[in-house]
N, C-alpha and C positions, 0 to 999 in steps of 0.2 A: 600561426600566431607568433609574432616576433617577441624578442626580449625587450623589457622596459627597465629603465634604471632610474634611481632616485625616488623620493617621496611622492605620493599622490599630491599633486599640486592644485591649489585653488584655481577654479576656472577650467579645469580639465576633467571631463567625465572619466571615472575610473574604468579600467579594463576589467571586465567581469568574466569569470570562467564558471560555467554551469556544468555540473557533472550529471549526465542522464537526460534523455530526450523523450521521457514519458509525459504523463499529464503534468507532473510537477515541473519539469524542466521547461516545457512549453509555456506553462503559466508564468514562470519567473521571467522567461525571455520576452514575453509580450508585455508584462508589467514594466520591465526595464526599458523596453522600446518606447512605451507610452509615456515614461518619465523622461524621455529624451536621451537615453543611453543607447548608443550604437556600437560601441567597442565591446561586443559581447561574443563569446565563443561557447558553443555547446559541444562538450566531449561526450560521444556516445560509443560504447563498446560494440554495440550491434551494428547491423548493416542498414538500419533505417530507424525512424522515429517510432514511438509507440510503447517502449518499455515492456511492462508485463503484458500488454495487449499485442505485442509482436512475438513475445516468447511463448505465450501460453496458447497453443493451437490444438489442444486436445479436443476430441469430439464433444460438442455441447457447451464449449466455453462461452460464457455469457456473463453479463453484469447482473448483480442482484439489487441494483438501484435503478428505478425507472429511467428511461433513455433521456427524457427532457431535463431531468435533474442531474443525471451523470453526464453533464456537458458544461462547457464554460458559459458563464453569464455574458461574456463578451462575444461569443460565437455560438449562438443558438442555432441548432440544426433543424431546419424545416422539413428534412427528408428522412428522419427516423422511420424505419418501416414497421416497428413493433414497439410494444410497451416496454420490453426489456431487450435492449440491443445485444446482439451476439458478437463474438470476437471479430469477425471480418469486417462488420459494419463499424465497430468502434475504432478499429485500426484505420479504416478508410476516412473516418471523421478526423482523426489526429493528422493524417496525411493532408487533408484539406485545410485544417487550420494552419498547419505549417506553411502551406502555400499562400494562403490568404493573407498571412501576416508577414510574409517575406522572410521566413526564418531559415530557409535552406542555406542562404549565404553565410549564416553563423555556424552551421553544423560541420563538425569533424567526425565522420563516421568511422567505425572500426578502430577507435582510439580509446584505449582504457587507461584511466588514471589510477596509479597504484600508490602514489604518495604526494601529500601536500605538506610542505615545510615552510613555516613562517621565517622570513628573512627580516630580522629586526631593524638592521641598518637601512634597508630599502623600503621598509614597511610594505612588503609585498609577499605573496605566496609563490613559492617555487614548486612546480608540479612536475612529477615524473610521469611521463606518458609513454604508452607502447602502442605502436601502429603496425599491424599486419606482421607481427612476429620479429619486427626489427629491433635493434637495441633501444634501450630507454633514451628518450629525449627529454630535455628540460624546457618547460614553458613557464612563463610568469603571468601573474595576474594580481591586481590590487585587491579584488574582492572575489571570494569563492562561494558558490552555492551548491551544496550537495543536494541532488534531486534523484537519488538512487532508489528511493522508495523503501517500503516495509517488506515487500514480498520478492526479494531478490535471490536469497541463498536458500536453496531447496533443503528440506530436512528429509533425509533418507532414513528408513527404520533400521534400528540395530537388531537385525534378526540373523541368527546363526545360519550360515549356509547360503545367504542370499546371493553372494558373489559367485557361488558355484552352481547356480541354477542352470539347467541345460537349455532353457528357452530364453525368450526375451524379457528383459526388465526395463521398465520405463517409469520415470516420475512424470506426473501429469504436466509439470512445467518444462519438461524436456522431451516432448512427444516426438517420436520418430515419424517424420512425414511419410516414409515409406511403409510404415506398419499397416498390415492388413489382418484384422482379427476375424474376418469372415469365416465362419465355421470352426473357429478355435475355442478352446476352454481357457477362459480368462479369470484370473484372481485379481480383485481389487482390495488393496490393503488401506483401510481408513474410511471414515464416513463423514469427512469434513466437506467444505464448500465445493472443492473440485470433484470429489466422489459423487456428490449429489447431482452434479451436472453430467458426469461422464458415464455413470452407470446406466441411465436410460438409453443412451446412444449405443453403448456396448451391448446391451440386451437385445437390441434390434439386429446386430450384426453377428454376434458370436453364437457358437453352439451352446455354451453355458457361461454363466457369470457367477462366481462365487465371491460374495462380499464379506470381508472379515472386519467385523466391528468390535472396537474396544469400548467405546462409549457412545450411546445413541445421542444425536443432536436434537435440540428443540427445533421444531419446524412450524412455519405458518404458510398459508396458501400464497401462490404467486399468480397474479392475474396476468400471465404472459400470453399475448395474442397479437396477431398482425393489426395494425390500425386499418380501419375500414377506408374505402376509397373516398368516402365523404370527409373522414377526419383528415386524411392526407391532403385533400384539396384545400380544406380549411387552414391547415398549417402553412401551406405555400401561398394561399391567396390573401389571407388576412394578416396584416403585419403584426398585430398584437396576440394572435393565437398562440404561438409557442411560448410567449411570456406568460400568458394566462395558464397554460398547461404546466409550465415550470413552477408558477406560484402555487398552483393547487397541490402538486406533489410535494413541494417543499413544506407547505403549511401542514399537510398530513403527517409527514415525517417529523416535523418539529413538534407537533402537538403530542406525538406518541413517544417522544424522547423521555426516558426514565432510567435513572442509574441507581437510585437509592433502593435498597431492598425493601424499605417500608412504603414506597410509592404505590398508591392504589393502581396506577397504570400497569405496574408489573403483573399484579394479580389479574387484572383485566385481560391483558395480552396473553397471560399464561392460559386462561380459559379458551381463548381463541385457538391456541396450539393444541390443547387436549382435545377439544371438540373436532378440530381438523383431523387428528389422528383417529379418533373414534369413528368418524364418518367415512374416512378414506380406506382404512385397513380393516378388512372383515374378520380375518383370522385372529382369535383371541391370543394364541400363543405368539404369533408375529407381533401383534399389537403390544403385548407385554415386553418383548424384546426390544421394541422401538421406543418404549417409554423412558425418558430420562429420570434419573433419581438424584437430580441436583436442581437448584432453583432456577427458574426461568430467567434468561438474559445473563446468567452467570458466565456462560460461554456464548460464542457467536450463534445468533439465531439464523436458521437457514430457510430457504424457500423450497418446499419439498414435494409439490404435486407429482411431478414426473418420477421422483425417486420412490415415493411410496407405491406408485402404480407399478414401477418396474420390479420392485421386490416381490410383487404378487404374481409375476409371470412364471410360467412353468420352467423356464430355463435359467431362473435366477434363484440363488440360495443365499440366505443370510446366516453367517456363522458367528456366534458370540463366544465360542471357546477360544482361549488365547492361542496364539501361534507359538509352537514349541521351537520349530526351526524350518528352514526350507530345504527340501531334498532335491536331488538332481531332476526329479520328474514332477515335483509338486510341493504342496505346503502341508506340513505335519502339525496337527493341533495338539494341545496338551492332553487330550483324552486319547491320543494314539491313532487318530483318523488321518489317513493320507488323502488329501484332496489333489487329484492329478490335474495339472494345468499346463498350457503351452505358453502363456504370457502372464507376467505379473505387473500389475499397474500400481505403483505407489502413489496414492492420493494422500500423502502424509504432511502436506503443508510446507512451511517455511521456518527458518531460523529467525523468527520475528524479533527477538531481543538482541540480535547481532547487527545492531545499526552500523552502517558504513563498512560492512564486511568487504574485505579485500583492499581497503584503502587505509594506509597508515597516515594519521594526521599528527603532525608535530608542531606544537604551538610555541608560545613565548617561553624562553628559557629551556627549550629542548624537551618539554614535557609531551608525553604521548597521550593523545585523547583516549585510546583504548585502555591504556594503563590507568589513566585517571578514572575511567568509568568502571573498570573491572566488569563484574557481572551485572551491574545495575546502572545502565545509562540514564542520565538525566540531562535536562537542558532548560534554559529560560524560555518559556513559551514554546518549547520543543524546537527552538530555532537557533540558539546560541549558547556557548559555554565560555565562562570567563577564562582568560588566558589564551584564547584562540581568536584573536582580533580579525575582523573583516571576514569571518567564516560563519556561514548560515546554512541551516538545514531546512528542507521541506519534508513533511511527513517524518519528523524526528521523534524523539521520545515523548510519549504521552500526548500524541496528537491524533490518535485514531478515534474517529467520530463514533459516538455511541448510537446515534439515531438519525443521522442525516448523511448527505453526500460528502465524501472526502474531497471532491473537487472544490466545494465551497471553502473548505479549510485550506487547501493548497492556494487558492486565489487570495485568501486573507493573508497567509504567510508571505506570498509574493509581493503583496502591497508593502509589507514591512521591509522586505529586501529592497524594494525600489526606494522607499523612504530613506533608508540607510545609504544607498548609492547616491541619492540626490544630495544628501548632506555632505558626503565626501566630495561630490563634484563642486559644491559651493565653497567648502572650507578646507578640503584636503585632509591628510592625516589618516588615522585609523580609529575604528570603533571597537570597543570591547565591552561586553556586558559587565556591569558592576557585580562583583562577587556576592555582595550583600543582598542585592536585588534578586540574584539567582537563588540564593539560599532561601530568602523569604518566599519566593514563588514556590519552590519545591517543597518546603515545609507545609505551606497551605494546601498544595496539591496532594501530598502524601496523607495529610489528615483527612481530606475529603474522600480520597480513594478508599481509606479504611472504612468509611461509611457506605460504600457502594456495594451493590449485589455481586460484583466481580470477586470480592474477597471470600466468597462462600463455596468456591470450588477451585480446582487446579485447571489451568487453561494456558494457551499460547500467549495470553496477555501478561503472563508472569515471567520474570527472569529466573534462572536457576536458584536464586536465593529466596524466591517467593514474592518479590516486590512486583507490583503491576507497573509495567514499563511501556505499555503501548497505549493505554486508554486515557481519553480526555473525559473527566467526570462532570463537565458542565455542558451547556448548550453550544451549538455552533455559532449562535449570535454572540455569545460571551467571548468565544475565541476571536470573532471578527472585531468586536469592540476593543479587545486588548491589543490587537495587532494593527488597528486602523492606521496609526502612525507611530513613529519612533517616540517613545516616552523618554525624553533626555535625562530625566532623573535616574533612570535605571541604566545609563550607559556612561562609559568613560571615553571621551573623545580626545585623542592625542594628536597634536600637530607638532611635529619635530619631537622635542623632549618634554614639552609641557602638556600634561593632561588637563582636559577642560571638562568640568561638570556643570550642569545647569539644573535649575529648579522648575523649568517650564517644559511643556511639550513642544516639539517642533516637527 
C-alpha cells in the first residue's frame, strides 16, 4: 500500500483500510466493492481470513446461530452440512466468499495495525503496521474501518498459582493444536459458551473432566443435526430454497427477540429453559446446581443439550465450590479439596469491553480514543466517534444483537461505511459524526438499556463501571433502518477548511 498525499479529492474514490479479515472485514470489503470502491486494503494479523473462526479451534467449536442465518445475505451457502455449522465448515465458507468476491488481492496477511493517527493537514489516517516482526512501517488511508470484532482479547482468570501449574494451561481461544488429552485428567474453568461446547468433546477423550462453575448459565435446546440427503439436494437444486430457510430462521429469531424485563416473551422462554433442565438432568442435586438464580436473558443464553448430557457421565464432575488457588499438580478449592489434573482449560471468555484492544487511535487535536472512552466505550450507532473523522467500527460498542444474527448487523453497518465512502468519492474531504447527534443517540440508548433485563445481573455485557457497553436494546431491523444510508443531519462534512452540514439524508 503506497503513500498518498493531499486531501481526498472529488471524483477519486478514497483509499480504504480495513483492519481484520473476519466476518466484519469481509462484509465491509464486499460492500465497498459493490459501491465501486476498488482501492481497498485489508490488514489481517493472522495467516488467513476468518478472524475468530480461524483462531478458535478447540474441540466442539461451532456456531450457536443456525447455519443459513449465520452467513451473508449476498453469499448464501447451499452446502451447509448441518443445522449449526462447526468451525471448520464456517472457516471454509469464509475462504470461499473471499475467493468468490475476489478479495485476496486486497489482503495483507501477517500484518498487525498498532496505531492509527489522523493527519489533519492531509485529511488522512497514518497507520503504523508491523509485518513478520519487522520494524513498524507507515501506511496511509483516507478512510479506516476497524473490523477487529468483540471477541479478540482473551480473558484469563486471575487465580493464584495458575502460572506455576505443572501441566498444560490453555485458553479455548488459543488451543494448542498438538494437545492430546486422551486419558488425561482435565479441569475446565468456566461454564460459558466455549465451555458448553468443549466439555462434551473432552468428556469423550479424557480420563476425567472436572468442570469448575461460578455461575450456571440459562440454556435452551439446540436442534443440531446433519441435514438429510433430501434437504441438501433441495438446497442445491432449488434456487429459492436457501432463501426460504434463511427467512424461516430469521423470522423465528426476530419474533423471539425480547430485551425488556417485563416482556412476556422473557417469561415464556424462561419456562422453555426450566422445562429443558428438568427433563434433561435427572439428578436433583445436579439440577439444583445448574439452576440459575438470576433473570432469564440477563446473561447470554446458551444451547446446552450436549453439555447437560456430558455432566451426567461417570467421568465428569461439576464443582461449584470456588477455586482458592492452583497448585503444582491440581486445583485447590475453597473447602480445602485438591482436584488433581494434568491440563487446565480456561473457558473464561473475552475482554468484551476492551474495544480496539492493541490499537492506539489518535484523532483530531491529538486526542486518544481509549483515553476518551476510559472504561465506558460509546459510539454513534456503534460505528463512529466525534473527533475521529473517516474512522468507522464494525461490531463496535452496543451493537451486540440480542436475538438475531450478528452477521445481519455487520452487513447493515457495512452499508453505512459504503455510503460514507461514496460521499467522499463524490465530494472529497472528511466526515465526522456530529457530537450533538452522538450525545443524543447515546442518551436515548442508555435510557432504554436501563429498562432492559440486562441491568438485573452482572455479566460481560457491562464495563468495569457497570454500564452495559455491548448490547443493542432494539431489534436488528431497527439497526438496519438507522444505518440504511448516511443521515447527513448527523454528520459534519469538511472539504478543505469549510465544514458542510445538511438537513437531508443522502
